C-alpha positions in Angstrom: -65.0 23.9 -115.3 -62.9 22.1 -117.9 -59.7 24.1 -117.1 -60.3 23.8 -113.4 -60.8 20.0 -113.7 -57.5 19.7 -115.5 -55.6 21.7 -112.9 -57.0 19.6 -110.1 -56.2 16.3 -111.9 -52.7 17.4 -112.6 -52.2 18.3 -109.0 -53.5 14.9 -107.8 -51.3 13.1 -110.2 -48.2 15.1 -109.1 -48.8 14.1 -105.5 -49.5 10.4 -106.1 -46.5 9.3 -104.1 -47.6 11.3 -101.1 -51.1 9.9 -101.4 -49.8 6.4 -101.3 -47.5 7.2 -98.3 -50.5 8.7 -96.5 -52.6 5.6 -96.9 -49.6 3.4 -95.8 -49.2 5.6 -92.7 -52.9 5.3 -91.9 -52.8 1.5 -92.3 -49.9 1.4 -89.9 -52.0 2.5 -87.0 -53.6 -0.7 -85.6 -57.0 0.8 -84.8 -58.7 -2.6 -84.3 -62.1 -2.2 -82.7 -62.4 -3.3 -80.0 -60.7 -1.6 -78.3 -60.2 1.1 -81.0 -57.2 3.1 -79.8 -57.7 5.6 -82.6 -56.0 8.6 -80.9 -52.7 8.4 -82.8 -54.5 7.8 -86.1 -56.7 10.8 -85.5 -53.9 13.1 -84.5 -52.1 12.2 -87.7 -55.1 13.1 -89.8 -55.6 16.3 -87.8 -51.9 17.2 -88.5 -52.5 16.9 -92.2 -55.6 19.0 -91.9 -53.8 21.7 -90.0 -51.3 21.9 -92.7 -54.1 22.7 -95.1 -55.5 25.5 -93.0 -58.2 23.6 -91.1 -58.6 23.8 -87.3 -59.7 20.3 -86.4 -61.7 19.7 -83.2 -61.8 16.4 -81.2 -65.0 15.1 -79.6 -64.5 12.2 -77.3 -67.0 9.9 -75.6 -64.6 7.1 -74.7 -61.0 7.7 -73.6 -58.4 7.3 -76.4 -61.1 7.4 -79.1 -61.5 10.9 -80.4 -63.8 11.8 -83.2 -62.4 14.4 -85.6 -64.5 17.2 -87.1 -62.9 20.0 -89.2 -64.8 22.8 -90.8 -63.5 25.1 -93.6 -65.8 28.0 -93.8 -66.7 29.0 -97.3 -66.5 32.5 -98.7 -70.3 32.6 -99.0 -73.1 31.9 -101.4 -72.4 28.2 -101.8 -73.9 25.0 -100.5 -72.5 23.3 -97.4 -71.1 19.8 -97.9 -70.8 17.3 -95.0 -67.9 15.1 -96.2 -67.7 11.8 -94.2 -64.1 11.0 -95.1 -64.1 7.5 -93.5 -64.0 5.9 -90.1 -60.8 5.4 -88.2 -61.5 2.0 -86.7 -61.0 -1.3 -88.4 -61.9 -5.0 -87.8 -59.2 -7.3 -86.6 -56.8 -8.9 -89.1 -57.8 -12.5 -88.3 -55.2 -15.2 -89.1 -52.1 -13.2 -90.1 -50.5 -16.2 -91.7 -53.1 -15.9 -94.5 -51.9 -12.4 -95.4 -49.5 -11.9 -98.3 -48.0 -8.9 -96.4 -48.2 -7.9 -92.7 -51.7 -6.5 -92.2 -50.5 -3.2 -90.7 -47.5 -2.7 -92.9 -49.0 -0.9 -95.9 -46.9 -2.8 -98.4 -47.1 -1.9 -102.1 -46.8 -4.7 -104.7 -47.7 -4.7 -108.4 -49.8 -1.6 -108.1 -51.7 -2.8 -105.0 -51.4 -1.4 -101.4 -52.1 -4.1 -98.8 -53.3 -3.7 -95.2 -56.2 -3.9 -92.8 -58.2 -0.8 -93.5 -56.6 -0.3 -96.9 -60.1 -0.1 -98.3 -62.4 -0.1 -95.3 -62.1 2.8 -94.4 -58.7 4.4 -94.7 -58.3 4.7 -98.5 -61.2 7.2 -98.5 -59.6 9.2 -95.8 -56.2 9.3 -97.6 -58.0 10.2 -100.9 -60.1 12.9 -99.2 -56.9 14.5 -97.8 -55.3 14.3 -101.3 -58.4 16.1 -102.7 -58.0 18.9 -100.2 -54.3 19.2 -101.0 -55.1 19.5 -104.7 -57.6 22.2 -104.2 -55.2 24.1 -102.0 -52.3 23.8 -104.5 -54.6 25.1 -107.2 -55.6 28.1 -105.1 -59.3 27.1 -105.1 -61.5 28.8 -102.6 -64.9 27.1 -101.9 -68.0 29.2 -101.6 -69.9 26.8 -99.2 -68.7 25.3 -96.0 -66.9 22.0 -96.0 -67.5 19.9 -92.9 -64.9 17.2 -92.8 -65.6 14.2 -90.6 -63.6 11.2 -89.4 -65.4 9.3 -86.6 -64.5 6.3 -84.6 -66.5 3.1 -83.6 -68.3 2.5 -86.9 -67.4 -1.2 -86.8 -69.2 -1.6 -83.5 -72.4 0.4 -83.8 -71.1 4.1 -83.8 -72.2 4.7 -80.2 -68.9 6.4 -79.4 -68.7 7.8 -83.0 -71.3 9.3 -85.3 -74.2 8.9 -82.8 -72.2 10.8 -80.2 -71.3 13.6 -82.6 -75.0 13.9 -83.4 -75.7 14.3 -79.7 -73.1 17.1 -79.6 -74.8 19.0 -82.4 -71.7 19.6 -84.4 -72.6 18.2 -87.7 -74.4 20.1 -90.5 -74.7 20.4 -94.2 -77.0 20.9 -97.1 -75.9 17.6 -98.6 -73.4 14.8 -97.7 -70.8 12.5 -99.2 -70.1 9.1 -97.6 -66.6 8.4 -98.8 -66.5 4.6 -99.0 -65.7 1.5 -100.9 -67.2 0.9 -104.3 -66.4 1.4 -108.0 -65.5 4.8 -109.5 -68.5 4.9 -111.8 -71.0 3.9 -109.1 -73.3 6.5 -107.4 -74.8 4.7 -104.5 -78.0 6.5 -103.3 -79.4 3.7 -101.1 -78.2 1.4 -98.3 -80.0 -1.0 -96.0 -81.7 -0.1 -92.8 -81.2 -2.2 -89.7 -83.4 -3.6 -86.9 -81.6 -5.5 -84.2 -83.4 -7.9 -81.9 -82.7 -9.6 -78.6 -85.2 -12.4 -77.7 -85.1 -14.0 -74.2 -86.7 -17.4 -74.5 -88.3 -18.3 -71.1 -88.5 -21.9 -70.2 -88.7 -23.6 -66.8 -85.7 -25.0 -65.1 -85.7 -28.5 -63.6 -83.5 -31.4 -62.6 -82.1 -33.0 -65.8 -83.1 -36.4 -64.4 -86.7 -35.3 -64.7 -86.8 -33.2 -67.9 -90.5 -33.5 -68.3 -90.9 -31.3 -65.2 -89.3 -28.4 -67.0 -89.4 -26.6 -70.3 -86.0 -26.6 -72.0 -85.4 -23.0 -73.1 -82.6 -24.0 -75.5 -84.9 -26.5 -77.3 -87.5 -23.7 -77.5 -84.9 -21.3 -78.8 -84.0 -23.9 -81.5 -87.6 -23.7 -82.8 -87.3 -19.9 -82.8 -84.0 -19.9 -84.6 -85.4 -22.2 -87.3 -88.5 -20.1 -87.7 -86.5 -16.8 -87.9 -84.0 -18.2 -90.5 -86.8 -19.5 -92.6 -88.6 -16.2 -92.8 -89.4 -14.9 -96.3 -89.8 -11.2 -97.2 -92.0 -10.0 -100.0 -90.7 -6.5 -100.9 -88.1 -6.6 -103.7 -85.2 -4.2 -103.5 -85.7 -1.6 -106.3 -81.9 -1.6 -106.8 -81.6 -5.4 -107.2 -80.2 -6.5 -110.5 -79.7 -10.2 -111.1 -77.1 -9.4 -113.7 -74.7 -7.9 -111.1 -72.0 -10.4 -110.3 -69.0 -8.5 -109.1 -70.4 -5.2 -107.8 -72.0 -4.0 -104.6 -74.9 -6.3 -105.4 -77.9 -5.5 -103.2 -80.0 -8.4 -101.8 -83.2 -9.1 -103.6 -85.2 -8.8 -100.4 -84.6 -8.0 -96.8 -82.6 -10.5 -94.8 -82.5 -11.8 -91.3 -79.4 -13.1 -89.5 -79.3 -14.9 -86.1 -75.9 -13.8 -84.9 -75.8 -14.8 -81.2 -77.3 -17.5 -79.0 -76.5 -18.1 -75.3 -78.1 -20.1 -72.6 -77.8 -22.9 -70.1 -75.7 -23.4 -67.0 -74.9 -26.6 -65.1 -75.1 -29.8 -67.2 -77.5 -31.4 -64.8 -80.1 -28.7 -65.1 -82.8 -28.2 -67.8 -82.1 -24.6 -68.9 -84.7 -22.1 -68.0 -83.5 -19.3 -70.2 -81.8 -18.8 -73.6 -81.1 -15.6 -75.5 -81.3 -15.3 -79.3 -80.0 -12.1 -80.9 -79.5 -10.9 -84.5 -80.3 -8.3 -87.1 -82.9 -7.7 -89.8 -81.7 -5.8 -92.8 -84.2 -3.6 -94.6 -84.4 -2.9 -98.3 -85.2 0.7 -99.3 -89.0 0.2 -99.5 -89.3 -1.4 -96.0 -89.7 0.4 -92.7 -88.5 -0.4 -89.2 -92.1 -0.8 -88.0 -92.9 -3.3 -90.7 -89.9 -5.4 -89.8 -90.8 -5.4 -86.1 -94.3 -6.4 -86.9 -93.1 -9.4 -89.0 -91.0 -10.7 -86.1 -93.7 -10.2 -83.6 -96.2 -12.0 -85.8 -93.9 -15.0 -86.1 -93.5 -15.1 -82.3 -97.3 -15.0 -81.9 -97.6 -18.0 -84.2 -95.1 -20.0 -82.2 -97.0 -19.2 -79.0 -100.2 -20.5 -80.6 -98.5 -23.7 -81.7 -96.9 -24.3 -78.2 -98.5 -23.0 -75.0 -95.2 -23.4 -73.2 -93.4 -21.0 -75.6 -92.6 -17.8 -73.9 -90.3 -14.9 -74.8 -89.4 -11.4 -73.9 -88.3 -9.3 -76.9 -86.4 -6.1 -77.3 -85.4 -4.1 -80.4 -82.2 -2.1 -79.3 -81.6 -0.5 -82.7 -83.9 0.5 -85.5 -82.7 2.8 -88.3 -83.9 3.3 -91.8 -81.4 3.2 -94.7 -80.3 5.9 -97.0 -82.9 6.5 -99.7 -81.8 9.6 -101.5 -84.1 10.7 -104.3 -82.7 10.1 -107.8 -83.2 13.8 -108.7 -81.5 15.2 -105.6 -78.8 17.8 -106.1 -76.1 15.7 -104.4 -76.9 12.8 -106.8 -76.4 15.2 -109.8 -73.2 16.5 -108.3 -71.7 13.0 -108.0 -72.9 12.0 -111.4 -71.1 15.1 -112.9 -67.9 14.2 -110.9 -68.0 10.7 -112.4 -68.3 12.1 -115.8 -65.3 14.4 -115.0 -63.4 11.1 -114.6 -64.4 10.1 -118.1 -66.8 7.5 -116.9 -70.6 7.0 -117.2 -72.3 7.1 -113.8 -74.3 4.0 -112.6 -77.0 4.6 -110.0 -77.2 1.8 -107.5 -77.7 0.8 -103.9 -76.0 -1.4 -101.3 -77.2 -4.0 -98.8 -74.6 -2.8 -96.4 -75.3 -0.1 -93.9 -73.6 3.3 -94.3 -72.7 5.1 -91.1 -74.2 8.3 -92.5 -77.7 6.8 -92.2 -77.7 7.9 -88.5 -77.1 11.5 -89.8 -79.9 11.3 -92.4 -82.2 9.7 -89.8 -81.5 12.6 -87.3 -80.8 15.6 -89.5 -82.4 14.8 -92.8 -79.2 15.5 -94.8 -79.3 13.6 -98.2 -76.2 11.5 -98.7 -74.6 9.6 -101.6 -71.9 7.0 -101.1 -69.0 7.2 -103.4 -65.5 5.7 -103.6 -63.4 2.9 -104.9 -62.0 -0.4 -103.9 -64.0 -3.6 -103.5 -62.4 -6.7 -105.0 -58.9 -7.6 -104.0 -56.1 -9.0 -106.2 -57.9 -12.4 -106.3 -61.0 -10.8 -107.7 -63.1 -11.4 -104.6 -64.5 -9.0 -102.0 -61.6 -7.9 -99.8 -63.3 -6.0 -97.1 -62.9 -7.7 -93.6 -60.9 -10.4 -95.4 -57.2 -11.4 -95.4 -55.2 -9.4 -98.0 -57.4 -6.4 -98.1 -55.9 -4.2 -100.7 -56.6 -1.3 -103.2 -55.0 -0.4 -106.5 -53.1 2.8 -106.7 -55.1 3.7 -109.7 -58.4 3.5 -107.7 -56.8 5.5 -104.9 -55.9 8.3 -107.3 -59.2 8.1 -109.1 -61.0 8.4 -105.8 -59.0 11.5 -104.9 -59.9 13.2 -108.2 -63.6 12.3 -107.8 -63.7 13.7 -104.2 -62.0 16.9 -105.3 -64.6 17.4 -108.1 -67.5 16.6 -105.8 -66.2 19.3 -103.3 -65.9 21.9 -106.1 -69.3 21.1 -107.6 -71.2 20.8 -104.3 -69.8 23.9 -102.6 -69.1 26.1 -105.6 -66.0 28.2 -106.0 -65.2 31.8 -105.7 -61.7 31.7 -107.3 
């Protein structure tokens, strides 16, 4: 493995300029979601894969938004790896005057490549392609199947992306890699689960000149919002570490965010309805059912305190997080790949939600999140922020790490 590793690393280093150019090209596609418009981006990635002997397939739920899946069949006798290379869509650039360089320009300065999606999530895609090129240049044939995935719509719930692909039955693997942001030594085996809620607060409309004749749904919603935001959760995240200050620091406990509120109509009418919506993040040792029960218990308390308090509640999305056992084969594979880079692996978790959790929830495939890029040139989190950027060194390191993960996970025949 030592000689093979050196050949792979030499191949990645030799193609560094192409790796940087690939990421700059990916960033140049303004795949802001909504609306997405990922087609040109996906065709570019597909072209790169075709040049490496893959036959990519597109699976499209929404026009102009194709998901890309490419399978390289192994020679036999190895394990199958589902490699989630990154999602094609990005969030908007925000106020472009705050950017040091145009957000879709892919500019390189002082060892950093800038752009929306430079980390989230196009650096992992570029690095994954570089890993595949290195394996091809070294004449490496994998024993197991490599299922290469680039979906759309991750930033808005994955309905047209990963969830749709699961419905099509095209994803498989013995283990999975979620190529993502992070630190090269980190092996992230956990992410948060999510429970979303929509609560319609039901009041009673009346003339605003006679407010006592009605029940103001907005005022009632204010009580609900206060109660929700004051909720405390007992279970402590097993990956929480108070010493972490600049990493993917998981929350100590689960969290709840009220993200939307809407209600009212004419200014001379006491509003009869008001909607409150948000999400509850779950730590690894919490379940969706537990989170639902907590919210329902809070609502029952408010009803007891106020006989006029009425609601209708829905939970549109409920998914558990990634909780891959520490002794899983994929964890050992990634730890070994980290050591291949000359680093000591650190097991951890994230309070963010990985798109692969839908896959684990449906198919039971164990995943590890691995990648690089987190803090920008100012030392602060750069994902979804102005001046999103990644160092060329991290980009190259990520490509080497992915290549070794592919080799170690699938095995090689030559």
